[in-house]
N, C-alpha and C positions, 0 to 999 in steps of 0.2 A: 327286285333284281336278284338273280341267283348268285350264290357265292362263286361258282365257277365263272360266270360271266364277269363279275366284278374283278376277279383276279386276272382274267385274260385281257379285259379292257385296260386295266391298270398297266399291265406289261406292254400292251400294244401302244398306249399313249407314251409310255417311257421310250419304246422303240422309235416312235415318230419324233419325239422331242430330241432324243439323242441322235437320230438319223439325220436331222437337219444340220447338226453341228459337227458330228464325227468326221465326215469327209474332209473338212477344213483342218481338223487336228491332224489327220493322217498326212495330208498333203504338206502341212507346215511342220511335220515331224515333232508334234507336241502331244503325242498320245498319252504320255504318262502324267499329263496335267490332272486328269481326273483322279488318279491315285494320290497325287500330291494333295489335292483338295480334301480328300477323305481323311488325311492325317492333320492337315493344317487347321481344321475347324475346331480342334479341341480347346484352344484358348477362348473362343467365342462361347462355347458351352460353359466353361468355368466362369467367364465374366457374367453371363446371365444368372448363374446360380449365386454368385457373390452379391450381385446388385439386387436381385429380386427373390433369392431363396427358392427358385422355381426350376423345375425341369419340364414345364408344360411344352408340348410339341411346337406350337407356333413361336413361343419365345425362344426356344432352342434353335429353330430354323432361322430366325432373325439374327441371333448371335453368331451362329455358325456361318450364315451367309456373309456377315460383315467380315469375318476373318478369311473366308474363301476369296472374297474380292481383294482383300489386302494381300493374300497369297499370290493371286494371279497378277496383280499390278506390280508387286515386288519382283516376281519372276520376269515380267516383261521389261521393267526398268533395268534390271541387272543384265538381261540379254542385250538390251539396246546400248549398253556401254561398249560392246564389242570385245570386251575382255574375256568373256566366257560364252560358250555355246548354250543353246536352249536347254539341252539335257542337263548340263552342269548347273545352270541357273535354277532349274527345278530341284535338283539334288541339294542345292545350298539353302533355298528358302524354306521348303516345307519341313526339313528336320529342325530348323531353328524355331519355327512356330509350334511344331509338335512338342519340342522340348519345353517351351514356355508353358504350354498347356499341362504337361506332366508336372512341372514345378507348381503350377497353380492348383492342381488336384491335391498334391501332397501337402501344400501349405494351407489351403483354404477349405478343402473338402475331403480331408483324410478319413473322416468318419462316415462319409456318404459314398454309396456306390455310384460314382460319377465318372463314367468313362464312355468311350465311343460305343461300346456294345450296348450299354444300358440307356443311351440317350438318342443316338442318331442312326445306328446301324439297324435298320428295320428288317422285317421279315414279311415277304409278300403274302405268305399264307395267312397272316393276320389281317390282311386288307379288309375283308368283310366285317370285321369286328370294330374297326375304327370308322365311325360314321358321323356325318353331319345331317341335320334336317334342313332341307332347302325347299321352300314353298310347300311345306307340309309333307315332303317326300324324304325318306331316309335313304341317303346314298353314301357309298364308300368315300371317305374323306380324300383318298388319293385321286379320285376321278376329277373333281373340279380343280384341285391343285395342279395336277399334271396337264389337264386340258388348258389351263391358263398359261402354263409354261410353254406348251406346244404352240399356242397361238402367238405368244410373245416371240418365240424363236422364228416362227413363220413370218411374222411381221418384220423382224430384223433382216431376214434373208430377202424379203420382197423389196424393202427399202434400200438395202445396201448390197444387192446381188453383184452389180458391176464392180463396186469398190472391193468387196470380199474376193471376187474372182481375180481381179487385176493384182491386188496386193498379195494374194497367195502365190500366184505364178511368177510375178515380176515386180517385187517391191520397188526397184529403182525406177522402172517405167511408171509405176503408180505415183511415186513422189514427184517425178518430172511433170506429170499431168495434173498436179494439184490435189491428189488423193493421199492423205497422210496414212502411210502403212502402219505407223505406231498407234494412231487413234483407232483405226479399224481393227487392229489386232487386239487392243485392249477391250474394245466393245465385244469382240468375239469371245475373249477369255472370260469376261464378266458374265456373259450369257452362259458359258459352260459352267462356271461356278454356281450361278443361281439354279441352273437346271439340276446339277449334281446334288446340291444341298437340299433342294425341295424334294428330290426323289429319294434321298437317303432314308428318311424316316419312314417312307412308305414301303420301299422294296429292298432296301439294304445296299450297302456300298458296292459289294461285289457285282451285283447285277447291273448297277449303274455303269461301273467301269467296263463291264462286258459289252453292254449295249452301245457305249460310246466308241469302242475300239473295234471289236471283232466284225460286226456287220460292215463297217466302213472299209476295213482292210479287205474283206471279201469282195465288196463292190469295186474296190480299186483294181482287183485282178480281173474283173469281168467287164469293165466299161472303159471307154476312152474319152468320155465327155463329162464335165462336172455335173451338169443337171442330171444326166443318167446315173451318175454315181450316187447322188443324193437320193434319187427315187429307189434305186436298187438297195441302198443301205437301209432305208425304211422298210422295204419289202422283206429283206432278210431278217430284220428285227422282228417283224410280225410273224414270220415263219418260225423264228426261234421262240417267240412268246406262245403261240398256239401249239406248236409241236412239242415244245418243252413242257407245257402244262399237261398235255395229253400223255406224254411219256411219264411224267411224275405220278400222275394218277394211276396209270397202268402198273408202274413198278413200285408204287408206294414209297417214293423217294422225295428228296428235296426239290421243291419247285424251282427255286433260283438255280440250283445246280443243274437240273435237267434243261432249263432254258439256256444256260451257258454251254452245256454239252451240245445241244442242237446247233447253236451258233457256231461252235467249233467244228462240227461236222460239215456245216455249210462252207466254212472256210477251207476245210480239207478238200472237199470236192472242187472248189474253185482253184485251189493250189495245184490239183492234179489235172483238171480238165479245162482250165481257162484257155480260150482260143489263142491268146497271145503269150501268156506267161506260164501256162500249165506245164508241169513237169512231164506228164505223159504226152502231152501235145508236142513238146519239144523233142522228146525221145522218138516219137513217131516220125517227125520231120527229119531228124538226123538219120534214122534208118532209111527213109525214102531217099535222102540225099546220097547216101552211100550206094544204094542200088540203082538209082536213076537221078542224076544231078538235075536234070531239067524238071522232073516232077517235084523234087525237093524244093527247088526255087519257086515253083508255082504255089506249093503249100505254104512257104514262108510269106509270100505276098498275100495269100488269103488270110493267114493268121494275123498278119500285121494290119489288116483292114484295107 
């Protein structure tokens, strides 16, 4: 497998795994969770080093994943008290965990370069150099890892599609009909944490956060149905992955940065041209309304579906 193909497939699998979960984070207004996880995993990295004296990738992923799960459960429990909103719960939990990690580094690993940059913030350009041998074939380590996460996320959505949909749009109705919105929410957040931590080491935290948020927000502007939103989110992610890699090669620039830029350009186009929410679309409708009220009304009905 060529290096170019390994990098693009890695980014595409990341786009798919994140695209399956991102729309729910956007609709639930929990998009900053991925950034919170990126900081909250530091205690897990320190714990692995203290217990085993190792910074091996799989051990780090397990330790980081443990504290990522602790982070999302803590956020969910705090939010469920009703005393604070979701954004405030995120802002309360992850700084506390990050602070514990910083104290752990200074207390137990002050002489070791043990921080997020050196342990879990990966770089997608190095993907072809981190390999496993599977059935005698050498493949990029990120491919089976992200493929497994993607399949797990797809299985989660397949089994719990109705529950996720109902609890996202109407938690009260969900609870009345015997679907626990708290349990469903925790399962979703744990899936987000596992996805993020698994991908951090392969592609870097910034690209994970980008793929979880930007394509989903773009799809939100372009679609009116949840299934369509999930499909468009994954499609925008793949466009960002392939287009970003091509741009990075042409410009001799950062691959992750180029992918993030392409994703942002997609969002900008959606923001301007979305049939229902687009800035330019609404401006045209307002102009038509002023010149011909009947035509403006017809345009609003078409834009609204």
